[in-house]
C-alpha positions in Angstrom: -2.9 -22.9 -30.5 -2.7 -22.9 -34.6 -2.6 -18.9 -35.1 -3.4 -19.1 -38.8 -6.9 -20.2 -37.9 -8.6 -16.6 -38.2 -12.0 -16.4 -35.9 -15.3 -17.2 -37.4 -14.1 -18.7 -40.1 -15.7 -22.2 -41.0 -12.4 -24.5 -39.8 -13.1 -22.1 -36.3 -16.6 -22.9 -36.2 -15.7 -26.5 -36.3 -13.9 -26.6 -33.1 -15.9 -24.3 -31.2 -18.3 -27.1 -29.8 -14.9 -28.8 -28.2 -13.9 -25.1 -27.2 -17.1 -25.0 -25.6 -17.2 -28.3 -23.9 -13.7 -27.4 -22.6 -14.8 -24.2 -21.1 -17.5 -26.3 -19.3 -15.6 -29.2 -18.1 -12.7 -28.0 -17.1 -13.8 -24.0 -15.6 -17.1 -24.6 -14.4 -18.0 -28.5 -13.8 -14.6 -28.8 -11.5 -15.0 -25.8 -9.6 -18.9 -26.9 -8.7 -18.1 -30.1 -8.0 -15.6 -29.2 -5.6 -18.4 -26.6 -4.6 -20.9 -29.0 -4.0 -18.4 -32.0 -2.0 -17.2 -29.3 0.4 -21.4 -28.4 1.1 -22.5 -31.8 1.1 -20.0 -32.6 4.2 -19.8 -28.8 5.3 -20.3 -30.4 9.0 -17.5 -32.8 8.9 -15.6 -30.3 7.5 -13.0 -30.1 10.5 -14.1 -32.8 12.6 -14.4 -36.3 10.3 -10.6 -37.5 10.0 -11.7 -39.1 6.9 -13.1 -35.9 4.9 -10.4 -34.1 6.0 -7.8 -36.6 4.6 -10.0 -36.7 1.0 -10.6 -33.0 0.5 -8.5 -31.0 3.2 -5.7 -30.1 1.1 -8.6 -27.8 -0.9 -9.8 -26.1 2.1 -7.6 -26.9 5.8 -6.0 -23.2 5.3 -9.3 -21.3 5.9 -11.1 -20.9 9.2 -14.8 -22.8 8.4 -16.8 -19.2 7.3 -13.8 -19.2 5.0 -13.7 -22.9 3.7 -15.3 -22.2 0.2 -12.8 -19.4 -0.1 -10.7 -21.3 -2.7 -13.9 -22.2 -4.8 -14.0 -17.7 -5.1 -10.4 -17.9 -5.8 -11.0 -19.5 -8.7 -13.6 -17.8 -9.4 -11.8 -14.0 -9.1 -8.9 -16.0 -10.9 -11.9 -17.1 -14.2 -13.1 -13.1 -14.3 -9.6 -11.4 -14.4 -8.8 -14.0 -17.1 -11.8 -13.2 -19.3 -11.6 -9.1 -18.7 -8.1 -9.7 -19.8 -8.9 -11.6 -22.4 -11.8 -10.1 -23.8 -11.2 -6.6 -23.3 -7.7 -7.2 -24.6 -8.1 -4.4 -27.2 -9.6 -1.3 -25.2 -7.0 -0.4 -22.9 -9.1 1.7 -21.1 -12.5 0.0 -20.4 -9.9 -2.9 -19.6 -8.6 -1.3 -16.6 -11.5 -0.2 -15.5 -13.1 -3.2 -15.3 -10.2 -5.2 -13.6 -9.8 -2.4 -10.8 -13.6 -2.6 -10.5 -13.4 -6.1 -9.9 -10.4 -6.0 -7.4 -11.8 -2.9 -5.5 -15.2 -5.7 -5.4 -12.6 -8.2 -4.5 -11.3 -6.6 -1.9 -14.4 -4.9 -0.2 -15.9 -8.9 0.3 -12.4 -9.5 2.1 -12.6 -6.7 4.7 -16.8 -7.5 4.9 
């Protein structure tokens, strides 16, 4: 990263579309593709050897009801990164948002 490029200036806006494309590709498209593939093979996840061999590394540590947990874990990591990045100047609000996020995550796991 070039720290000399100031935000919202002409050089920054020239790179903005590339940044949006990168976010969409790596942060949205890859987990969405994994989730879609797992849902498409849902009935075969634990019974078909070829499905287990191809996609098992993503979900084999989880029981069937929790097979999509790796996608939820990626979403949690994304939320933590976004809160840490975008609320870094507001420490109290950042702490409250992270605490709320982890509390909601804990309640979802407890359910």
